[in-house]
SEROZA-15583 format. One record per residue (C-alpha): residue number from 1; residue in three letters; x, y, z. Coordinates in Angstrom, 2 decimals, m for minus. Layout:
# residues N
+-----+------+---------+---------+---------+
: pos : code :    east :   north :      up :
+-----+------+---------+---------+---------+
: NUM :  ALA :       X :       Y :       Z :
...
+-----+------+---------+---------+---------+
END
This chain:
# residues 269
+-----+------+---------+---------+---------+
: pos : code :    east :   north :      up :
+-----+------+---------+---------+---------+
:   1 :  MET :    6.48 :   19.93 :    6.53 :
:   2 :  TYR :    8.67 :   18.43 :    9.31 :
:   3 :  GLU :    7.16 :   20.53 :   11.77 :
:   4 :  LYS :    3.30 :   19.87 :   10.22 :
:   5 :  ILE :    4.55 :   15.88 :   10.52 :
:   6 :  GLN :    5.72 :   16.10 :   14.03 :
:   7 :  GLU :    2.94 :   18.93 :   15.44 :
:   8 :  THR :    0.43 :   15.79 :   13.72 :
:   9 :  ALA :    2.08 :   12.93 :   15.26 :
:  10 :  SER :    1.53 :   14.89 :   19.22 :
:  11 :  TRP :   m1.72 :   15.53 :   18.17 :
:  12 :  LEU :   m2.49 :   11.38 :   17.63 :
:  13 :  LYS :   m0.15 :   10.47 :   20.50 :
:  14 :  ALA :   m2.15 :   12.34 :   22.90 :
:  15 :  ARG :   m5.35 :   11.07 :   21.89 :
:  16 :  MET :   m3.77 :    7.47 :   21.45 :
:  17 :  THR :   m4.46 :    4.29 :   23.93 :
:  18 :  THR :   m2.32 :    1.46 :   21.78 :
:  19 :  SER :    1.35 :    1.21 :   21.35 :
:  20 :  PRO :    0.97 :   m0.37 :   17.29 :
:  21 :  GLU :    4.60 :   m1.23 :   15.41 :
:  22 :  THR :    2.71 :   m2.10 :   12.66 :
:  23 :  ALA :    0.66 :   m0.15 :    9.89 :
:  24 :  ILE :   m1.61 :   m1.13 :    7.30 :
:  25 :  ILE :   m2.22 :    0.59 :    4.35 :
:  26 :  LEU :   m5.51 :   m0.24 :    2.38 :
:  27 :  GLY :   m6.04 :    0.30 :   m1.19 :
:  28 :  THR :   m9.12 :    0.37 :   m3.22 :
:  29 :  GLY :  m11.95 :   m2.14 :   m2.42 :
:  30 :  LEU :   m9.75 :   m3.47 :    0.38 :
:  31 :  GLY :  m10.80 :   m1.73 :    3.20 :
:  32 :  GLN :  m13.21 :   m4.32 :    4.79 :
:  33 :  LEU :  m10.21 :   m5.71 :    6.10 :
:  34 :  ALA :  m10.94 :   m2.93 :    8.81 :
:  35 :  THR :  m13.69 :   m4.91 :   10.08 :
:  36 :  GLU :  m11.32 :   m7.65 :   11.37 :
:  37 :  ILE :   m9.68 :   m5.19 :   13.86 :
:  38 :  THR :  m10.97 :   m5.52 :   17.20 :
:  39 :  ASP :  m10.62 :   m2.87 :   20.37 :
:  40 :  CYS :  m10.45 :   m0.18 :   17.36 :
:  41 :  TYR :  m10.57 :    3.14 :   17.98 :
:  42 :  GLU :  m10.79 :    5.82 :   14.85 :
:  43 :  PHE :  m10.00 :    9.54 :   13.45 :
:  44 :  SER :  m11.50 :   11.22 :   10.42 :
:  45 :  TYR :   m8.70 :   12.21 :    8.15 :
:  46 :  GLN :  m10.26 :   15.93 :    8.41 :
:  47 :  ASP :  m10.27 :   15.71 :   12.23 :
:  48 :  ILE :   m6.45 :   15.26 :   12.32 :
:  49 :  PRO :   m4.24 :   18.52 :   11.75 :
:  50 :  ASN :   m2.22 :   18.92 :    8.35 :
:  51 :  PHE :   m3.91 :   15.39 :    7.09 :
:  52 :  PRO :   m4.69 :   15.29 :    2.97 :
:  53 :  VAL :   m8.57 :   14.16 :    2.86 :
:  54 :  SER :   m8.87 :   10.85 :    0.44 :
:  55 :  THR :  m11.47 :   12.10 :   m2.50 :
:  56 :  VAL :  m11.31 :    8.69 :   m4.25 :
:  57 :  GLU :  m15.03 :    6.05 :   m4.00 :
:  58 :  GLY :  m13.85 :    3.21 :   m2.15 :
:  59 :  HIS :  m10.98 :    5.03 :    0.18 :
:  60 :  SER :  m13.01 :    6.06 :    3.50 :
:  61 :  GLY :  m10.78 :    8.54 :    4.78 :
:  62 :  LYS :   m9.98 :    6.96 :    8.34 :
:  63 :  LEU :   m7.24 :    5.88 :   10.90 :
:  64 :  ILE :   m7.87 :    3.28 :   12.80 :
:  65 :  PHE :   m5.93 :    2.12 :   15.98 :
:  66 :  GLY :   m6.87 :   m1.35 :   17.39 :
:  67 :  LYS :   m5.49 :   m5.02 :   17.22 :
:  68 :  LEU :   m4.99 :   m7.54 :   14.28 :
:  69 :  GLY :   m3.39 :  m10.94 :   15.10 :
:  70 :  GLY :   m3.14 :  m10.33 :   19.26 :
:  71 :  LYS :   m0.93 :   m7.41 :   17.83 :
:  72 :  ASP :   m1.35 :   m3.37 :   17.73 :
:  73 :  ILE :   m1.96 :   m1.74 :   14.95 :
:  74 :  MET :   m2.90 :    1.37 :   12.96 :
:  75 :  ALA :   m4.10 :    1.54 :    9.70 :
:  76 :  MET :   m4.92 :    3.79 :    6.79 :
:  77 :  GLN :   m8.28 :    3.18 :    5.23 :
:  78 :  GLY :   m8.15 :    5.30 :    2.12 :
:  79 :  ARG :   m4.73 :    6.32 :    0.72 :
:  80 :  PHE :   m3.87 :    9.68 :   m1.16 :
:  81 :  HIS :   m3.06 :    9.44 :   m4.50 :
:  82 :  TYR :   m0.67 :   11.75 :   m6.99 :
:  83 :  TYR :   m3.37 :   12.08 :   m9.57 :
:  84 :  GLU :   m6.09 :   13.50 :   m7.47 :
:  85 :  GLY :   m3.35 :   17.22 :   m7.64 :
:  86 :  TYR :   m1.68 :   16.47 :   m3.99 :
:  87 :  SER :    2.11 :   16.48 :   m4.36 :
:  88 :  MET :    4.87 :   13.68 :   m3.22 :
:  89 :  LYS :    4.76 :   15.10 :   m0.15 :
:  90 :  ASP :    1.03 :   15.01 :    0.65 :
:  91 :  VAL :    0.84 :   11.40 :   m1.09 :
:  92 :  THR :    3.83 :   10.72 :    1.95 :
:  93 :  PHE :    3.17 :   12.40 :    4.71 :
:  94 :  PRO :    1.15 :    9.69 :    6.67 :
:  95 :  ILE :    3.62 :    7.50 :    6.14 :
:  96 :  ARG :    6.31 :   10.25 :    8.01 :
:  97 :  VAL :    3.73 :   10.50 :   10.82 :
:  98 :  MET :    4.16 :    6.55 :   10.68 :
:  99 :  TYR :    7.69 :    7.04 :   11.52 :
: 100 :  GLU :    7.25 :    9.31 :   14.36 :
: 101 :  LEU :    4.48 :    7.43 :   16.12 :
: 102 :  GLY :    7.20 :    4.64 :   15.97 :
: 103 :  ILE :    5.29 :    1.97 :   13.37 :
: 104 :  LYS :    8.80 :   m0.59 :   12.34 :
: 105 :  THR :    6.55 :   m2.71 :    9.89 :
: 106 :  LEU :    4.07 :   m1.31 :    7.02 :
: 107 :  PHE :    2.01 :   m3.97 :    4.84 :
: 108 :  VAL :    0.15 :   m2.44 :    1.42 :
: 109 :  SER :   m2.38 :   m3.17 :   m0.39 :
: 110 :  ASN :   m3.44 :   m2.64 :   m3.92 :
: 111 :  ALA :   m5.99 :   m3.21 :   m6.49 :
: 112 :  SER :   m3.73 :   m3.42 :   m9.66 :
: 113 :  GLY :   m3.72 :   m4.46 :  m13.46 :
: 114 :  GLY :   m2.00 :   m8.10 :  m14.28 :
: 115 :  MET :    0.56 :   m7.66 :  m16.91 :
: 116 :  ASN :    1.77 :  m11.31 :  m16.40 :
: 117 :  PRO :   m0.09 :  m14.16 :  m18.97 :
: 118 :  GLU :    0.66 :  m16.39 :  m16.11 :
: 119 :  PHE :   m2.05 :  m13.93 :  m13.86 :
: 120 :  LYS :   m5.96 :  m14.71 :  m13.35 :
: 121 :  ILE :   m8.21 :  m11.82 :  m11.90 :
: 122 :  GLY :   m8.28 :  m12.49 :   m8.14 :
: 123 :  ASP :   m4.78 :  m13.53 :   m7.46 :
: 124 :  LEU :   m2.80 :  m12.07 :   m5.00 :
: 125 :  MET :    0.82 :  m10.70 :   m6.22 :
: 126 :  ILE :    3.27 :  m10.49 :   m3.85 :
: 127 :  ILE :    5.43 :   m7.11 :   m4.67 :
: 128 :  THR :    9.03 :   m8.47 :   m4.91 :
: 129 :  ASP :   10.11 :   m5.48 :   m6.38 :
: 130 :  HIS :    8.82 :   m2.08 :   m8.22 :
: 131 :  ILE :    9.24 :    0.17 :  m10.97 :
: 132 :  ASN :    8.91 :    3.59 :  m10.87 :
: 133 :  PHE :    7.07 :    5.87 :  m13.37 :
: 134 :  PHE :    5.86 :    8.86 :  m10.95 :
: 135 :  PRO :    6.79 :   12.18 :  m12.58 :
: 136 :  GLU :    7.61 :   13.62 :   m8.98 :
: 137 :  HIS :    9.92 :   11.24 :   m6.48 :
: 138 :  PRO :    8.94 :   11.52 :   m3.14 :
: 139 :  LEU :   12.01 :   12.29 :   m2.00 :
: 140 :  ARG :   13.25 :   15.19 :   m3.86 :
: 141 :  GLY :   13.97 :   18.10 :   m1.90 :
: 142 :  LYS :   15.59 :   18.79 :    0.82 :
: 143 :  ASN :   16.48 :   15.23 :    2.71 :
: 144 :  PHE :   14.68 :   14.20 :    6.07 :
: 145 :  PRO :   16.75 :   13.44 :    9.01 :
: 146 :  THR :   15.23 :   10.01 :    8.78 :
: 147 :  GLY :   17.28 :    8.33 :    6.42 :
: 148 :  PRO :   20.63 :    8.83 :    4.05 :
: 149 :  ARG :   20.40 :   11.58 :    1.09 :
: 150 :  PHE :   20.77 :    8.42 :   m1.08 :
: 151 :  PRO :   18.85 :    5.42 :    0.47 :
: 152 :  ASP :   19.85 :    2.41 :   m1.49 :
: 153 :  MET :   16.85 :    0.15 :   m2.98 :
: 154 :  HIS :   18.31 :   m3.41 :   m3.38 :
: 155 :  GLU :   15.61 :   m5.54 :   m0.57 :
: 156 :  THR :   12.75 :   m2.37 :   m0.71 :
: 157 :  TYR :   10.34 :   m5.05 :    0.06 :
: 158 :  ASP :   11.82 :   m7.05 :    3.17 :
: 159 :  HIS :   12.84 :  m10.63 :    2.53 :
: 160 :  THR :   12.07 :  m12.30 :    5.42 :
: 161 :  LEU :    8.01 :  m10.91 :    5.18 :
: 162 :  ILE :    7.66 :  m12.28 :    1.61 :
: 163 :  GLU :    9.35 :  m15.49 :    2.74 :
: 164 :  MET :    6.47 :  m15.81 :    5.73 :
: 165 :  ALA :    3.64 :  m14.46 :    3.33 :
: 166 :  ASN :    4.82 :  m17.43 :    1.16 :
: 167 :  ALA :    4.45 :  m20.15 :    3.95 :
: 168 :  ILE :    1.44 :  m18.99 :    5.49 :
: 169 :  ALA :   m0.46 :  m19.12 :    1.70 :
: 170 :  LYS :    1.13 :  m22.95 :    1.46 :
: 171 :  GLU :   m0.47 :  m23.72 :    5.11 :
: 172 :  LYS :   m3.32 :  m22.20 :    4.14 :
: 173 :  GLY :   m3.59 :  m23.61 :    0.22 :
: 174 :  ILE :   m4.20 :  m20.17 :   m0.69 :
: 175 :  ARG :   m2.84 :  m19.39 :   m4.17 :
: 176 :  VAL :   m0.06 :  m16.39 :   m4.73 :
: 177 :  VAL :    2.41 :  m15.14 :   m7.48 :
: 178 :  HIS :    4.67 :  m12.95 :   m7.44 :
: 179 :  GLY :    6.07 :   m9.80 :   m9.74 :
: 180 :  VAL :    7.27 :   m6.34 :  m10.16 :
: 181 :  TYR :    4.99 :   m3.57 :   m9.22 :
: 182 :  VAL :    4.82 :   m0.87 :  m11.66 :
: 183 :  GLY :    3.68 :    2.68 :  m10.26 :
: 184 :  VAL :    2.28 :    5.26 :  m12.25 :
: 185 :  GLN :    0.55 :    8.52 :  m12.15 :
: 186 :  GLY :   m2.66 :    7.53 :  m13.50 :
: 187 :  PRO :   m6.01 :    8.32 :  m13.36 :
: 188 :  THR :   m6.47 :    6.75 :  m17.02 :
: 189 :  PHE :   m6.23 :    2.78 :  m17.10 :
: 190 :  GLU :   m3.51 :    2.11 :  m19.10 :
: 191 :  THR :   m3.86 :    1.77 :  m22.91 :
: 192 :  PRO :   m2.53 :   m1.47 :  m24.69 :
: 193 :  ALA :    0.57 :   m0.11 :  m25.57 :
: 194 :  GLU :    1.11 :    1.01 :  m21.92 :
: 195 :  TYR :    0.50 :   m2.33 :  m20.82 :
: 196 :  LYS :    2.86 :   m4.36 :  m23.41 :
: 197 :  MET :    5.52 :   m1.78 :  m22.64 :
: 198 :  TYR :    5.15 :   m2.26 :  m18.83 :
: 199 :  HIS :    5.63 :   m5.95 :  m19.30 :
: 200 :  ARG :    8.22 :   m5.89 :  m21.79 :
: 201 :  LEU :   10.26 :   m3.53 :  m19.22 :
: 202 :  GLY :    9.92 :   m6.29 :  m16.16 :
: 203 :  GLY :    6.36 :   m5.08 :  m14.83 :
: 204 :  ASP :    4.06 :   m8.09 :  m13.78 :
: 205 :  ALA :    1.25 :   m5.55 :  m12.69 :
: 206 :  VAL :    0.77 :   m1.92 :  m12.58 :
: 207 :  GLY :   m1.59 :    0.69 :  m10.44 :
: 208 :  MET :   m1.29 :    4.25 :   m9.37 :
: 209 :  SER :    0.06 :    3.78 :   m5.57 :
: 210 :  THR :    1.87 :    2.17 :   m3.79 :
: 211 :  VAL :    5.57 :    3.22 :   m5.24 :
: 212 :  PRO :    5.71 :    6.81 :   m3.14 :
: 213 :  GLU :    5.06 :    5.37 :    0.39 :
: 214 :  VAL :    7.14 :    2.27 :    0.37 :
: 215 :  ILE :   10.04 :    4.52 :   m1.48 :
: 216 :  VAL :    9.31 :    6.98 :    1.97 :
: 217 :  ALA :    9.14 :    4.03 :    4.48 :
: 218 :  HIS :   12.37 :    2.23 :    3.14 :
: 219 :  HIS :   14.17 :    5.99 :    3.87 :
: 220 :  CYS :   13.00 :    5.77 :    7.49 :
: 221 :  GLY :   13.95 :    2.29 :    7.55 :
: 222 :  ILE :   10.23 :    0.60 :    8.12 :
: 223 :  ARG :   10.43 :   m2.89 :    6.98 :
: 224 :  THR :    7.86 :   m3.41 :    3.87 :
: 225 :  PHE :    5.89 :   m5.80 :    2.81 :
: 226 :  GLY :    3.20 :   m4.98 :   m0.57 :
: 227 :  VAL :    0.26 :   m7.39 :   m2.20 :
: 228 :  SER :   m1.50 :   m6.44 :   m5.08 :
: 229 :  ILE :   m4.94 :   m8.18 :   m5.65 :
: 230 :  ILE :   m4.99 :   m8.27 :   m9.13 :
: 231 :  THR :   m8.38 :   m7.01 :  m10.59 :
: 232 :  ASP :   m8.35 :   m6.70 :  m14.28 :
: 233 :  LEU :   m5.74 :   m8.16 :  m17.08 :
: 234 :  GLY :   m4.12 :   m6.26 :  m19.51 :
: 235 :  ILE :   m2.60 :   m8.85 :  m21.14 :
: 236 :  GLU :   m0.64 :   m8.67 :  m24.57 :
: 237 :  ASP :   m2.65 :   m9.07 :  m27.74 :
: 238 :  LYS :   m5.40 :   m9.43 :  m25.47 :
: 239 :  PRO :   m7.45 :   m5.83 :  m24.60 :
: 240 :  VAL :   m9.70 :   m5.61 :  m22.05 :
: 241 :  GLU :  m11.82 :   m3.02 :  m20.99 :
: 242 :  VAL :  m11.76 :   m2.45 :  m17.31 :
: 243 :  SER :  m13.96 :    0.31 :  m14.97 :
: 244 :  HIS :  m13.20 :    1.81 :  m11.43 :
: 245 :  GLU :  m16.66 :    0.32 :  m10.76 :
: 246 :  GLU :  m14.82 :   m3.81 :  m12.08 :
: 247 :  VAL :  m11.75 :   m3.02 :  m10.09 :
: 248 :  GLN :  m13.89 :   m2.65 :   m6.81 :
: 249 :  ILE :  m15.85 :   m5.79 :   m7.23 :
: 250 :  ALA :  m12.43 :   m7.80 :   m8.06 :
: 251 :  ALA :  m10.97 :   m6.36 :   m4.95 :
: 252 :  ASN :  m13.98 :   m7.07 :   m2.55 :
: 253 :  LYS :  m13.70 :  m11.37 :   m3.75 :
: 254 :  ALA :  m10.12 :  m11.53 :   m2.67 :
: 255 :  GLN :   m9.81 :   m9.66 :    0.00 :
: 256 :  PRO :  m10.74 :  m12.48 :    2.24 :
: 257 :  LEU :   m7.45 :  m14.09 :    1.50 :
: 258 :  MET :   m5.70 :  m10.93 :    1.72 :
: 259 :  THR :   m6.67 :  m10.49 :    5.36 :
: 260 :  GLU :   m6.55 :  m14.17 :    6.18 :
: 261 :  ILE :   m2.49 :  m13.91 :    5.09 :
: 262 :  MET :   m1.36 :   m9.96 :    6.73 :
: 263 :  ARG :   m3.66 :  m11.40 :    9.93 :
: 264 :  GLU :   m1.71 :  m14.55 :   10.45 :
: 265 :  MET :    1.99 :  m12.50 :    9.19 :
: 266 :  ILE :    1.16 :   m9.91 :   12.15 :
: 267 :  ARG :    0.58 :  m12.74 :   14.39 :
: 268 :  ARG :    4.29 :  m14.18 :   13.87 :
: 269 :  ALA :    5.81 :  m11.09 :   13.08 :
+-----+------+---------+---------+---------+
END
């Protein structure tokens, strides 16, 4: 696997005309942030050696390079999920490649179901911590030389970046909430009993991504900032049916606010 990672990184380096130190992963319904990137050039996942291919509606499947907030960046327009049948090594393969390309900071976004009764649909939740409910750990197996065998996870989401996001949101009058993200395998949305359990265990939002990528980024020493758009609610004793289409619609409405915060964070970082 390590040889494949280096092969992919070498292929990209030979074609890159920029030197990004910041990367963004755009989740369900959040791909339009890519339109904010200027001076861009891109590669389809299917053209990149060893790269998985996204199969989910709302995930375009492109690696984009260019400028955002005046800085060189790279962005994944579409990510990979465990529920698609990929192994955790496949799901986190792009993060390993990012490390080889010199990425120092990773911004991760997702659409998630809110379990905190204070949340509203369309809220931006800054992720302060996570709970990992995936059945396979992304660091399982032989340890990669990018980090320790047993990485500390006390500050998985960078406190300095969280403080910066809070300040920017306050300046711009954007409502943000904070909470713990619960990562689950999917692809089913949660039952009322599952929402209740995850919330009582300390979760504020639940989704089917982010945690594997963040764990691997942290193992590589990459600073991470995560934000969830609350696209549906699973409040205890208030069951609401949800569809993938509704999640995409809610994400599309909220993403301009997320874009504004991320663009300014990248500019200031």
